[in-house]
FINUVEX-852690 format. One record per residue: residue number from 1; x, y, z of N, C-alpha, C in turn. Coordinates in steps of 0.1 Angstrom, whole numbers. Layout:
N
+-----+-------+-------+-------+-------+-------+-------+-------+-------+-------+
! pos !   nc1 !   nc2 !   nc3 !  cac1 !  cac2 !  cac3 !   cc1 !   cc2 !   cc3 !
+-----+-------+-------+-------+-------+-------+-------+-------+-------+-------+
! NUM !     X !     Y !     Z !     X !     Y !     Z !     X !     Y !     Z !
...
+-----+-------+-------+-------+-------+-------+-------+-------+-------+-------+
REM end
This chain:
281
+-----+-------+-------+-------+-------+-------+-------+-------+-------+-------+
! pos !   nc1 !   nc2 !   nc3 !  cac1 !  cac2 !  cac3 !   cc1 !   cc2 !   cc3 !
+-----+-------+-------+-------+-------+-------+-------+-------+-------+-------+
!   1 !   100 !    75 !   213 !   101 !    80 !   200 !   102 !    68 !   190 !
!   2 !    95 !    69 !   179 !    95 !    57 !   170 !    99 !    62 !   156 !
!   3 !   110 !    57 !   151 !   116 !    62 !   138 !   108 !    56 !   126 !
!   4 !   106 !    65 !   116 !   100 !    61 !   103 !   111 !    56 !    94 !
!   5 !   111 !    43 !    91 !   121 !    37 !    83 !   119 !    38 !    68 !
!   6 !   106 !    38 !    65 !   102 !    38 !    50 !    89 !    46 !    49 !
!   7 !    88 !    53 !    38 !    76 !    60 !    35 !    73 !    59 !    20 !
!   8 !    60 !    55 !    17 !    56 !    54 !     3 !    43 !    61 !     0 !
!   9 !    42 !    67 !   -11 !    29 !    73 !   -15 !    22 !    63 !   -24 !
!  10 !    10 !    58 !   -19 !     2 !    48 !   -26 !    -7 !    54 !   -36 !
!  11 !   -13 !    66 !   -32 !   -20 !    74 !   -42 !   -20 !    88 !   -36 !
!  12 !   -25 !    98 !   -43 !   -24 !   112 !   -38 !   -27 !   114 !   -23 !
!  13 !   -36 !   107 !   -18 !   -40 !   109 !    -4 !   -36 !    98 !     6 !
!  14 !   -31 !    87 !     1 !   -28 !    76 !    10 !   -13 !    74 !    11 !
!  15 !    -8 !    73 !    23 !     6 !    70 !    26 !     8 !    57 !    33 !
!  16 !    20 !    51 !    31 !    24 !    39 !    38 !    37 !    43 !    46 !
!  17 !    37 !    38 !    58 !    49 !    41 !    66 !    53 !    28 !    73 !
!  18 !    66 !    25 !    73 !    72 !    13 !    80 !    79 !    20 !    92 !
!  19 !    74 !    16 !   104 !    79 !    22 !   117 !    87 !    12 !   125 !
!  20 !    98 !    17 !   131 !   106 !     8 !   139 !    99 !     7 !   153 !
!  21 !    93 !    -4 !   156 !    85 !    -6 !   168 !    86 !   -21 !   172 !
!  22 !    97 !   -26 !   176 !    99 !   -40 !   179 !    90 !   -46 !   189 !
!  23 !    87 !   -38 !   200 !    78 !   -44 !   210 !    64 !   -46 !   205 !
!  24 !    59 !   -37 !   196 !    46 !   -39 !   190 !    46 !   -50 !   180 !
!  25 !    57 !   -51 !   172 !    58 !   -61 !   162 !    59 !   -75 !   168 !
!  26 !    64 !   -76 !   179 !    66 !   -89 !   186 !    53 !   -96 !   188 !
!  27 !    42 !   -89 !   191 !    29 !   -95 !   195 !    18 !   -92 !   185 !
!  28 !    21 !   -84 !   175 !    10 !   -80 !   166 !     4 !   -91 !   158 !
!  29 !    -9 !   -90 !   156 !   -16 !  -100 !   148 !   -26 !   -93 !   139 !
!  30 !   -31 !   -99 !   128 !   -41 !   -93 !   119 !   -53 !   -89 !   127 !
!  31 !   -59 !   -78 !   124 !   -71 !   -73 !   130 !   -68 !   -63 !   141 !
!  32 !   -56 !   -63 !   146 !   -52 !   -54 !   157 !   -48 !   -40 !   152 !
!  33 !   -47 !   -30 !   161 !   -44 !   -17 !   157 !   -34 !   -10 !   167 !
!  34 !   -29 !     2 !   164 !   -21 !     9 !   173 !   -28 !    23 !   175 !
!  35 !   -24 !    30 !   185 !   -28 !    44 !   187 !   -15 !    52 !   187 !
!  36 !   -15 !    63 !   180 !    -3 !    71 !   179 !    -6 !    86 !   182 !
!  37 !     5 !    93 !   186 !     5 !   107 !   186 !    17 !   112 !   179 !
!  38 !    15 !   121 !   170 !    26 !   126 !   162 !    36 !   134 !   170 !
!  39 !    30 !   143 !   179 !    38 !   152 !   187 !    32 !   155 !   200 !
!  40 !    39 !   161 !   209 !    34 !   164 !   223 !    21 !   173 !   221 !
!  41 !    11 !   170 !   229 !    -1 !   177 !   228 !   -10 !   174 !   216 !
!  42 !    -6 !   165 !   208 !   -14 !   161 !   196 !   -25 !   152 !   199 !
!  43 !   -33 !   150 !   189 !   -45 !   141 !   190 !   -40 !   126 !   189 !
!  44 !   -47 !   118 !   197 !   -45 !   103 !   196 !   -54 !    98 !   185 !
!  45 !   -48 !    90 !   176 !   -56 !    84 !   166 !   -53 !    69 !   164 !
!  46 !   -63 !    61 !   162 !   -61 !    47 !   159 !   -58 !    44 !   145 !
!  47 !   -49 !    35 !   142 !   -46 !    31 !   128 !   -44 !    15 !   129 !
!  48 !   -50 !     9 !   120 !   -49 !    -6 !   119 !   -35 !   -10 !   115 !
!  49 !   -30 !   -21 !   121 !   -17 !   -26 !   117 !   -18 !   -33 !   103 !
!  50 !   -12 !   -27 !    93 !   -14 !   -32 !    79 !    -4 !   -44 !    77 !
!  51 !     7 !   -44 !    84 !    17 !   -55 !    83 !    27 !   -54 !    94 !
!  52 !    34 !   -64 !    96 !    45 !   -64 !   106 !    56 !   -74 !   103 !
!  53 !    68 !   -72 !   108 !    79 !   -81 !   106 !    86 !   -83 !   119 !
!  54 !    83 !   -94 !   125 !    89 !   -97 !   139 !   104 !   -97 !   139 !
!  55 !   110 !  -102 !   128 !   125 !  -103 !   128 !   131 !   -89 !   127 !
!  56 !   125 !   -80 !   118 !   130 !   -67 !   117 !   125 !   -57 !   128 !
!  57 !   115 !   -61 !   135 !   109 !   -53 !   145 !   102 !   -41 !   140 !
!  58 !    95 !   -43 !   128 !    88 !   -32 !   122 !    73 !   -34 !   121 !
!  59 !    66 !   -23 !   121 !    51 !   -23 !   119 !    48 !   -14 !   108 !
!  60 !    39 !   -18 !    99 !    35 !   -10 !    87 !    21 !    -4 !    90 !
!  61 !    20 !     9 !    88 !     7 !    15 !    89 !     4 !    22 !    75 !
!  62 !    -9 !    22 !    72 !   -14 !    29 !    59 !   -25 !    38 !    63 !
!  63 !   -25 !    50 !    59 !   -35 !    60 !    63 !   -38 !    70 !    52 !
!  64 !   -50 !    75 !    53 !   -54 !    85 !    43 !   -54 !    99 !    50 !
!  65 !   -49 !   109 !    43 !   -48 !   122 !    48 !   -62 !   129 !    47 !
!  66 !   -70 !   128 !    58 !   -83 !   134 !    57 !   -86 !   144 !    68 !
!  67 !   -77 !   145 !    78 !   -79 !   155 !    89 !   -66 !   160 !    93 !
!  68 !   -66 !   168 !   104 !   -55 !   175 !   109 !   -43 !   166 !   112 !
!  69 !   -46 !   155 !   120 !   -35 !   147 !   125 !   -30 !   138 !   113 !
!  70 !   -38 !   133 !   105 !   -33 !   124 !    94 !   -25 !   133 !    84 !
!  71 !   -29 !   145 !    82 !   -21 !   154 !    73 !    -7 !   157 !    80 !
!  72 !    -7 !   159 !    93 !     5 !   162 !   100 !    14 !   149 !    99 !
!  73 !     8 !   137 !   101 !    16 !   125 !   100 !    21 !   124 !    86 !
!  74 !    13 !   127 !    76 !    18 !   125 !    62 !    29 !   135 !    58 !
!  75 !    31 !   145 !    66 !    42 !   155 !    63 !    55 !   150 !    68 !
!  76 !    55 !   139 !    76 !    68 !   134 !    81 !    74 !   125 !    70 !
!  77 !    87 !   124 !    71 !    95 !   116 !    61 !   104 !   106 !    68 !
!  78 !   110 !    98 !    59 !   119 !    87 !    65 !   130 !    94 !    73 !
!  79 !   132 !    88 !    85 !   142 !    94 !    94 !   136 !   103 !   105 !
!  80 !   123 !   107 !   103 !   116 !   114 !   113 !   110 !   105 !   123 !
!  81 !   105 !   111 !   134 !   100 !   102 !   145 !    86 !   105 !   149 !
!  82 !    79 !    95 !   153 !    65 !    96 !   158 !    66 !    96 !   173 !
!  83 !    60 !   105 !   180 !    62 !   105 !   195 !    57 !    93 !   202 !
!  84 !    44 !    89 !   200 !    38 !    77 !   207 !    33 !    67 !   196 !
!  85 !    35 !    54 !   199 !    31 !    44 !   190 !    27 !    32 !   199 !
!  86 !    15 !    31 !   203 !    11 !    22 !   214 !     3 !    10 !   208 !
!  87 !     7 !    -2 !   212 !    -1 !   -14 !   207 !     7 !   -27 !   210 !
!  88 !     2 !   -38 !   204 !   -10 !   -39 !   197 !   -22 !   -39 !   206 !
!  89 !   -33 !   -32 !   201 !   -46 !   -31 !   208 !   -57 !   -38 !   200 !
!  90 !   -67 !   -41 !   208 !   -79 !   -48 !   201 !   -76 !   -63 !   201 !
!  91 !   -87 !   -70 !   197 !   -86 !   -85 !   196 !   -81 !   -89 !   182 !
!  92 !   -72 !   -99 !   182 !   -68 !  -104 !   169 !   -80 !  -111 !   162 !
!  93 !   -79 !  -111 !   149 !   -89 !  -118 !   141 !   -89 !  -133 !   143 !
!  94 !  -100 !  -139 !   145 !  -101 !  -154 !   147 !  -103 !  -161 !   133 !
!  95 !   -92 !  -166 !   128 !   -93 !  -172 !   114 !   -90 !  -187 !   114 !
!  96 !   -91 !  -193 !   126 !   -88 !  -207 !   127 !   -99 !  -216 !   119 !
!  97 !   -94 !  -226 !   113 !  -103 !  -236 !   106 !  -110 !  -231 !    94 !
!  98 !  -106 !  -219 !    89 !  -112 !  -214 !    77 !  -105 !  -220 !    65 !
!  99 !  -113 !  -227 !    56 !  -107 !  -233 !    44 !  -109 !  -225 !    32 !
! 100 !  -120 !  -217 !    31 !  -123 !  -209 !    19 !  -128 !  -196 !    24 !
! 101 !  -122 !  -185 !    19 !  -127 !  -172 !    24 !  -127 !  -162 !    13 !
! 102 !  -136 !  -152 !    14 !  -136 !  -140 !     5 !  -132 !  -128 !    14 !
! 103 !  -122 !  -121 !    11 !  -117 !  -110 !    18 !  -120 !   -97 !    10 !
! 104 !  -128 !   -88 !    15 !  -133 !   -77 !     7 !  -128 !   -64 !    14 !
! 105 !  -122 !   -55 !     5 !  -117 !   -43 !    10 !  -123 !   -31 !     2 !
! 106 !  -129 !   -21 !     8 !  -134 !   -10 !     1 !  -125 !     2 !     4 !
! 107 !  -119 !     7 !    -7 !  -110 !    19 !    -6 !   -99 !    16 !     4 !
! 108 !   -97 !    25 !    13 !   -86 !    23 !    23 !   -88 !    11 !    31 !
! 109 !  -100 !     5 !    32 !  -102 !    -7 !    39 !   -94 !   -19 !    33 !
! 110 !   -89 !   -17 !    21 !   -80 !   -27 !    15 !   -68 !   -29 !    23 !
! 111 !   -63 !   -18 !    29 !   -51 !   -19 !    38 !   -53 !   -27 !    50 !
! 112 !   -65 !   -28 !    55 !   -69 !   -36 !    66 !   -72 !   -50 !    62 !
! 113 !   -77 !   -51 !    50 !   -81 !   -65 !    45 !   -68 !   -73 !    42 !
! 114 !   -58 !   -65 !    38 !   -45 !   -72 !    33 !   -39 !   -82 !    44 !
! 115 !   -37 !   -77 !    56 !   -32 !   -87 !    66 !   -41 !   -99 !    69 !
! 116 !   -54 !   -97 !    67 !   -63 !  -108 !    69 !   -61 !  -118 !    58 !
! 117 !   -60 !  -113 !    46 !   -58 !  -122 !    34 !   -44 !  -129 !    35 !
! 118 !   -34 !  -122 !    40 !   -21 !  -127 !    41 !   -20 !  -138 !    51 !
! 119 !   -27 !  -136 !    63 !   -27 !  -146 !    73 !   -35 !  -159 !    69 !
! 120 !   -46 !  -157 !    62 !   -54 !  -169 !    57 !   -45 !  -176 !    47 !
! 121 !   -39 !  -169 !    38 !   -30 !  -176 !    28 !   -19 !  -184 !    35 !
! 122 !   -13 !  -178 !    45 !    -2 !  -185 !    52 !    -7 !  -198 !    59 !
! 123 !   -20 !  -198 !    62 !   -26 !  -209 !    69 !   -31 !  -220 !    60 !
! 124 !   -29 !  -217 !    47 !   -33 !  -227 !    37 !   -47 !  -226 !    32 !
! 125 !   -54 !  -215 !    35 !   -68 !  -213 !    30 !   -69 !  -208 !    16 !
! 126 !   -80 !  -212 !     9 !   -82 !  -206 !    -4 !   -88 !  -192 !    -2 !
! 127 !   -83 !  -182 !    -9 !   -87 !  -169 !    -6 !   -90 !  -162 !   -19 !
! 128 !  -103 !  -157 !   -20 !  -107 !  -147 !   -31 !  -106 !  -133 !   -25 !
! 129 !  -100 !  -124 !   -31 !  -100 !  -110 !   -26 !  -107 !  -101 !   -36 !
! 130 !  -116 !   -93 !   -30 !  -123 !   -83 !   -38 !  -121 !   -70 !   -33 !
! 131 !  -116 !   -60 !   -41 !  -114 !   -47 !   -36 !  -121 !   -37 !   -46 !
! 132 !  -125 !   -26 !   -40 !  -133 !   -16 !   -47 !  -128 !    -2 !   -44 !
! 133 !  -127 !     6 !   -55 !  -122 !    20 !   -54 !  -131 !    29 !   -63 !
! 134 !  -130 !    42 !   -60 !  -138 !    51 !   -68 !  -133 !    52 !   -83 !
! 135 !  -120 !    51 !   -85 !  -114 !    51 !   -98 !  -100 !    45 !   -98 !
! 136 !   -94 !    42 !  -109 !   -82 !    35 !  -110 !   -70 !    41 !  -104 !
! 137 !   -70 !    55 !  -103 !   -59 !    62 !   -97 !   -58 !    60 !   -82 !
! 138 !   -69 !    55 !   -76 !   -69 !    53 !   -61 !   -66 !    38 !   -57 !
! 139 !   -64 !    30 !   -67 !   -61 !    15 !   -64 !   -48 !    14 !   -56 !
! 140 !   -49 !     7 !   -45 !   -37 !     4 !   -37 !   -35 !   -11 !   -35 !
! 141 !   -22 !   -14 !   -32 !   -19 !   -28 !   -28 !   -22 !   -39 !   -38 !
! 142 !   -23 !   -36 !   -50 !   -27 !   -46 !   -60 !   -17 !   -57 !   -61 !
! 143 !    -4 !   -54 !   -62 !     6 !   -64 !   -63 !     7 !   -72 !   -50 !
! 144 !     6 !   -65 !   -38 !     6 !   -72 !   -26 !    -5 !   -82 !   -24 !
! 145 !   -17 !   -78 !   -28 !   -29 !   -87 !   -27 !   -27 !   -99 !   -36 !
! 146 !   -22 !   -97 !   -48 !   -21 !  -108 !   -57 !   -12 !  -119 !   -51 !
! 147 !    -2 !  -116 !   -43 !     7 !  -126 !   -37 !     0 !  -134 !   -26 !
! 148 !   -11 !  -129 !   -21 !   -17 !  -136 !    -9 !   -31 !  -141 !   -11 !
! 149 !   -35 !  -142 !   -24 !   -48 !  -147 !   -27 !   -48 !  -155 !   -39 !
! 150 !   -58 !  -164 !   -41 !   -59 !  -172 !   -53 !   -65 !  -164 !   -65 !
! 151 !   -74 !  -156 !   -62 !   -80 !  -147 !   -72 !   -82 !  -133 !   -66 !
! 152 !   -79 !  -123 !   -75 !   -81 !  -109 !   -71 !   -91 !  -102 !   -80 !
! 153 !  -101 !   -97 !   -75 !  -111 !   -89 !   -84 !  -111 !   -75 !   -79 !
! 154 !  -108 !   -65 !   -88 !  -107 !   -51 !   -85 !  -118 !   -44 !   -93 !
! 155 !  -127 !   -37 !   -86 !  -137 !   -29 !   -92 !  -135 !   -14 !   -90 !
! 156 !  -141 !    -6 !   -99 !  -141 !     8 !   -97 !  -155 !    14 !  -100 !
! 157 !  -158 !    24 !   -92 !  -172 !    30 !   -94 !  -174 !    35 !  -108 !
! 158 !  -163 !    41 !  -114 !  -165 !    47 !  -127 !  -161 !    37 !  -139 !
! 159 !  -156 !    26 !  -135 !  -151 !    16 !  -146 !  -138 !    20 !  -152 !
! 160 !  -131 !    29 !  -146 !  -118 !    33 !  -153 !  -107 !    23 !  -153 !
! 161 !  -109 !    12 !  -146 !   -99 !     1 !  -147 !  -105 !   -11 !  -155 !
! 162 !  -116 !    -8 !  -162 !  -122 !   -18 !  -171 !  -132 !   -27 !  -164 !
! 163 !  -134 !   -25 !  -151 !  -143 !   -34 !  -143 !  -152 !   -25 !  -135 !
! 164 !  -163 !   -20 !  -140 !  -172 !   -11 !  -133 !  -182 !   -18 !  -124 !
! 165 !  -183 !   -13 !  -112 !  -193 !   -19 !  -103 !  -188 !   -18 !   -89 !
! 166 !  -195 !   -25 !   -80 !  -192 !   -25 !   -66 !  -187 !   -39 !   -61 !
! 167 !  -181 !   -39 !   -50 !  -176 !   -52 !   -45 !  -188 !   -62 !   -43 !
! 168 !  -199 !   -57 !   -40 !  -211 !   -66 !   -38 !  -215 !   -72 !   -51 !
! 169 !  -213 !   -65 !   -62 !  -217 !   -71 !   -75 !  -208 !   -83 !   -78 !
! 170 !  -195 !   -82 !   -75 !  -186 !   -93 !   -77 !  -189 !  -105 !   -68 !
! 171 !  -192 !  -102 !   -55 !  -195 !  -112 !   -45 !  -208 !  -119 !   -49 !
! 172 !  -218 !  -112 !   -53 !  -230 !  -118 !   -57 !  -229 !  -128 !   -69 !
! 173 !  -221 !  -123 !   -78 !  -218 !  -131 !   -90 !  -211 !  -144 !   -87 !
! 174 !  -202 !  -143 !   -78 !  -194 !  -155 !   -74 !  -203 !  -165 !   -66 !
! 175 !  -212 !  -159 !   -57 !  -221 !  -168 !   -50 !  -231 !  -174 !   -59 !
! 176 !  -236 !  -167 !   -68 !  -246 !  -172 !   -77 !  -241 !  -183 !   -86 !
! 177 !  -228 !  -182 !   -89 !  -221 !  -192 !   -97 !  -218 !  -205 !   -89 !
! 178 !  -221 !  -204 !   -76 !  -219 !  -216 !   -68 !  -206 !  -216 !   -59 !
! 179 !  -199 !  -205 !   -59 !  -187 !  -205 !   -51 !  -191 !  -205 !   -36 !
! 180 !  -184 !  -213 !   -29 !  -188 !  -215 !   -14 !  -176 !  -209 !    -6 !
! 181 !  -180 !  -203 !     5 !  -171 !  -197 !    15 !  -174 !  -201 !    29 !
! 182 !  -164 !  -204 !    37 !  -166 !  -206 !    51 !  -168 !  -192 !    58 !
! 183 !  -161 !  -182 !    52 !  -161 !  -169 !    59 !  -160 !  -158 !    49 !
! 184 !  -167 !  -147 !    51 !  -165 !  -135 !    43 !  -160 !  -124 !    53 !
! 185 !  -150 !  -117 !    49 !  -145 !  -106 !    57 !  -147 !   -93 !    49 !
! 186 !  -153 !   -83 !    55 !  -156 !   -71 !    48 !  -150 !   -59 !    56 !
! 187 !  -142 !   -51 !    50 !  -136 !   -40 !    57 !  -136 !   -28 !    48 !
! 188 !  -142 !   -17 !    53 !  -142 !    -5 !    45 !  -153 !     5 !    50 !
! 189 !  -159 !    13 !    42 !  -169 !    22 !    46 !  -181 !    15 !    52 !
! 190 !  -188 !    21 !    62 !  -199 !    14 !    69 !  -210 !    10 !    59 !
! 191 !  -213 !    18 !    49 !  -223 !    14 !    40 !  -219 !     2 !    32 !
! 192 !  -206 !     1 !    29 !  -202 !   -11 !    21 !  -203 !   -23 !    30 !
! 193 !  -198 !   -23 !    42 !  -199 !   -34 !    51 !  -213 !   -38 !    54 !
! 194 !  -222 !   -29 !    55 !  -236 !   -32 !    57 !  -242 !   -39 !    44 !
! 195 !  -238 !   -34 !    33 !  -243 !   -40 !    20 !  -238 !   -55 !    19 !
! 196 !  -225 !   -57 !    22 !  -220 !   -71 !    21 !  -227 !   -80 !    31 !
! 197 !  -229 !   -75 !    43 !  -236 !   -83 !    54 !  -250 !   -86 !    50 !
! 198 !  -257 !   -77 !    44 !  -271 !   -80 !    39 !  -271 !   -90 !    28 !
! 199 !  -260 !   -89 !    20 !  -259 !   -99 !     8 !  -257 !  -113 !    13 !
! 200 !  -248 !  -115 !    23 !  -244 !  -128 !    27 !  -254 !  -134 !    37 !
! 201 !  -263 !  -126 !    43 !  -272 !  -131 !    53 !  -281 !  -143 !    48 !
! 202 !  -287 !  -141 !    36 !  -296 !  -152 !    32 !  -288 !  -164 !    27 !
! 203 !  -275 !  -163 !    25 !  -267 !  -175 !    22 !  -262 !  -182 !    34 !
! 204 !  -264 !  -176 !    46 !  -259 !  -182 !    58 !  -244 !  -182 !    59 !
! 205 !  -237 !  -173 !    53 !  -223 !  -173 !    54 !  -218 !  -164 !    65 !
! 206 !  -210 !  -169 !    74 !  -204 !  -161 !    85 !  -197 !  -149 !    79 !
! 207 !  -200 !  -137 !    84 !  -194 !  -125 !    79 !  -189 !  -116 !    90 !
! 208 !  -176 !  -113 !    89 !  -170 !  -105 !    99 !  -167 !   -91 !    93 !
! 209 !  -170 !   -81 !   101 !  -166 !   -67 !    97 !  -157 !   -61 !   107 !
! 210 !  -150 !   -51 !   103 !  -140 !   -44 !   112 !  -146 !   -30 !   114 !
! 211 !  -149 !   -27 !   127 !  -155 !   -14 !   130 !  -144 !    -5 !   135 !
! 212 !  -145 !     8 !   130 !  -135 !    18 !   134 !  -141 !    31 !   137 !
! 213 !  -149 !    31 !   148 !  -156 !    43 !   153 !  -146 !    53 !   159 !
! 214 !  -151 !    64 !   163 !  -143 !    74 !   171 !  -137 !    67 !   183 !
! 215 !  -124 !    69 !   185 !  -117 !    62 !   196 !  -108 !    72 !   203 !
! 216 !  -107 !    71 !   216 !   -98 !    81 !   223 !   -87 !    73 !   230 !
! 217 !   -90 !    65 !   240 !   -80 !    59 !   248 !   -76 !    45 !   244 !
! 218 !   -85 !    38 !   237 !   -81 !    24 !   232 !   -81 !    13 !   242 !
! 219 !   -86 !    16 !   254 !   -86 !     6 !   265 !  -100 !     4 !   271 !
! 220 !  -111 !    10 !   265 !  -124 !     7 !   269 !  -129 !    17 !   280 !
! 221 !  -121 !    27 !   284 !  -125 !    36 !   295 !  -134 !    47 !   290 !
! 222 !  -131 !    53 !   278 !  -138 !    65 !   274 !  -152 !    62 !   269 !
! 223 !  -154 !    51 !   263 !  -168 !    47 !   258 !  -171 !    53 !   244 !
! 224 !  -161 !    61 !   239 !  -164 !    67 !   226 !  -166 !    58 !   214 !
! 225 !  -160 !    46 !   215 !  -160 !    37 !   204 !  -171 !    26 !   205 !
! 226 !  -182 !    29 !   213 !  -192 !    19 !   215 !  -200 !    17 !   202 !
! 227 !  -203 !     4 !   200 !  -212 !     0 !   189 !  -222 !   -10 !   195 !
! 228 !  -233 !   -11 !   188 !  -244 !   -21 !   192 !  -243 !   -33 !   184 !
! 229 !  -241 !   -44 !   190 !  -240 !   -57 !   183 !  -249 !   -67 !   190 !
! 230 !  -259 !   -72 !   182 !  -268 !   -81 !   187 !  -276 !   -76 !   199 !
! 231 !  -279 !   -63 !   198 !  -286 !   -56 !   209 !  -278 !   -53 !   221 !
! 232 !  -266 !   -56 !   221 !  -257 !   -53 !   233 !  -247 !   -42 !   229 !
! 233 !  -243 !   -34 !   239 !  -233 !   -24 !   237 !  -219 !   -30 !   238 !
! 234 !  -211 !   -28 !   228 !  -197 !   -33 !   228 !  -188 !   -22 !   225 !
! 235 !  -175 !   -24 !   229 !  -165 !   -13 !   226 !  -155 !   -19 !   216 !
! 236 !  -154 !   -11 !   205 !  -146 !   -16 !   194 !  -131 !   -18 !   198 !
! 237 !  -126 !   -10 !   208 !  -112 !   -10 !   211 !  -108 !   -23 !   219 !
! 238 !  -117 !   -28 !   227 !  -114 !   -40 !   235 !  -122 !   -52 !   231 !
! 239 !  -134 !   -51 !   226 !  -142 !   -62 !   222 !  -140 !   -65 !   208 !
! 240 !  -135 !   -56 !   200 !  -133 !   -57 !   186 !  -119 !   -55 !   182 !
! 241 !  -116 !   -50 !   170 !  -126 !   -43 !   161 !  -135 !   -52 !   153 !
! 242 !  -132 !   -65 !   153 !  -140 !   -75 !   145 !  -153 !   -78 !   151 !
! 243 !  -164 !   -78 !   144 !  -177 !   -82 !   149 !  -185 !   -89 !   138 !
! 244 !  -195 !   -97 !   143 !  -204 !  -104 !   134 !  -212 !   -93 !   126 !
! 245 !  -210 !   -93 !   113 !  -216 !   -83 !   105 !  -232 !   -84 !   104 !
! 246 !  -237 !   -96 !   107 !  -251 !   -99 !   107 !  -258 !   -93 !   120 !
! 247 !  -249 !   -90 !   130 !  -255 !   -85 !   143 !  -252 !   -70 !   145 !
! 248 !  -244 !   -64 !   137 !  -240 !   -50 !   140 !  -252 !   -41 !   136 !
! 249 !  -254 !   -31 !   144 !  -264 !   -20 !   141 !  -257 !   -10 !   133 !
! 250 !  -257 !   -12 !   120 !  -250 !    -2 !   111 !  -256 !    11 !   110 !
! 251 !  -269 !    12 !   111 !  -276 !    25 !   110 !  -272 !    34 !   122 !
! 252 !  -271 !    28 !   134 !  -266 !    36 !   145 !  -252 !    40 !   143 !
! 253 !  -243 !    31 !   139 !  -229 !    34 !   137 !  -227 !    45 !   127 !
! 254 !  -235 !    45 !   116 !  -234 !    56 !   106 !  -238 !    69 !   112 !
! 255 !  -249 !    69 !   120 !  -253 !    82 !   127 !  -242 !    87 !   136 !
! 256 !  -236 !    78 !   143 !  -225 !    82 !   153 !  -213 !    87 !   146 !
! 257 !  -210 !    81 !   134 !  -198 !    85 !   127 !  -199 !   100 !   122 !
! 258 !  -211 !   105 !   120 !  -213 !   119 !   115 !  -214 !   129 !   126 !
! 259 !  -213 !   125 !   139 !  -216 !   134 !   150 !  -206 !   146 !   151 !
! 260 !  -193 !   143 !   147 !  -183 !   153 !   150 !  -177 !   159 !   137 !
! 261 !  -185 !   158 !   126 !  -180 !   163 !   113 !  -177 !   178 !   114 !
! 262 !  -185 !   185 !   120 !  -183 !   200 !   121 !  -170 !   203 !   128 !
! 263 !  -168 !   196 !   140 !  -156 !   199 !   148 !  -143 !   194 !   140 !
! 264 !  -144 !   183 !   133 !  -133 !   178 !   125 !  -129 !   188 !   114 !
! 265 !  -139 !   193 !   108 !  -137 !   203 !    97 !  -131 !   216 !   102 !
! 266 !  -135 !   220 !   114 !  -130 !   233 !   120 !  -115 !   230 !   124 !
! 267 !  -112 !   219 !   129 !   -98 !   216 !   133 !   -89 !   216 !   121 !
! 268 !   -94 !   209 !   110 !   -86 !   209 !    98 !   -84 !   222 !    92 !
! 269 !   -94 !   231 !    92 !   -93 !   244 !    86 !   -83 !   253 !    94 !
! 270 !   -84 !   251 !   108 !   -74 !   259 !   116 !   -60 !   254 !   113 !
! 271 !   -58 !   241 !   112 !   -45 !   236 !   109 !   -40 !   241 !    95 !
! 272 !   -48 !   241 !    85 !   -44 !   246 !    72 !   -41 !   261 !    72 !
! 273 !   -48 !   268 !    80 !   -45 !   282 !    81 !   -32 !   285 !    87 !
! 274 !   -28 !   277 !    97 !   -15 !   278 !   103 !    -4 !   275 !    93 !
! 275 !    -6 !   264 !    86 !     4 !   260 !    76 !     6 !   272 !    65 !
! 276 !    -5 !   279 !    63 !    -5 !   290 !    53 !     0 !   303 !    59 !
! 277 !     3 !   303 !    72 !     7 !   315 !    78 !    -4 !   325 !    81 !
! 278 !   -16 !   320 !    81 !   -28 !   329 !    83 !   -31 !   330 !    97 !
! 279 !   -31 !   318 !   104 !   -36 !   318 !   118 !   -24 !   320 !   127 !
! 280 !   -27 !   317 !   140 !   -16 !   319 !   150 !    -6 !   308 !   148 !
! 281 !     6 !   311 !   151 !    18 !   302 !   149 !    17 !   291 !   159 !
+-----+-------+-------+-------+-------+-------+-------+-------+-------+-------+
REM end
């Protein structure tokens, strides 16, 4: 059992939890993730490690309530317990020898981009962070990102924060102005990561994306998280989640992501019926 030490509401659908997990915190690195179960018989879901404190033995997770399990997790409060909290899983991000980087987060992907920016900053790299959201009410981690980057650019689809556009608009402007990067990290919706990768390809800038496909066991046995990279099948849980964005088959990944939408919707609807006292207890 893993105790929730802190809970914060970042926006109406996104929650942050600090969890007492000293064994995980001891070895956690940016880019890695955990798999949790809220209760016995529950679904196993992967969540990226958003932060960690080795001295306090804590791991921070940030998640959006979009399905049955994330809504159940979001209903827990400080002092409650999570049944299983396994990790760290996946390969750590390789950030050695990076002097100048652009770290890009789209929506909830900002929570995954944050530890990357924080690590690069601690290593002395120059970091530009670019984050994008649908509107100003959904912006998260603005203060945290400001502390770990040299410049922070925040865009919104509707311009409600005074800066309308997409993360690719900002990145293209910076590149056209002559800004140079050793590395671009893009984390967020597949379509956003694809767009960033397509943008950086003609510039010859190494671009890393974080893939988060459907995942069951997190050890490479189930095969559910397979992605095609450079024409080869890889497993995000053991080979990733970081991959070369110029080699990822995004079109295939987008098709696979939509495979279980019907089942996910049915599961959520059944869960909401139970909460409302309509379905079976």
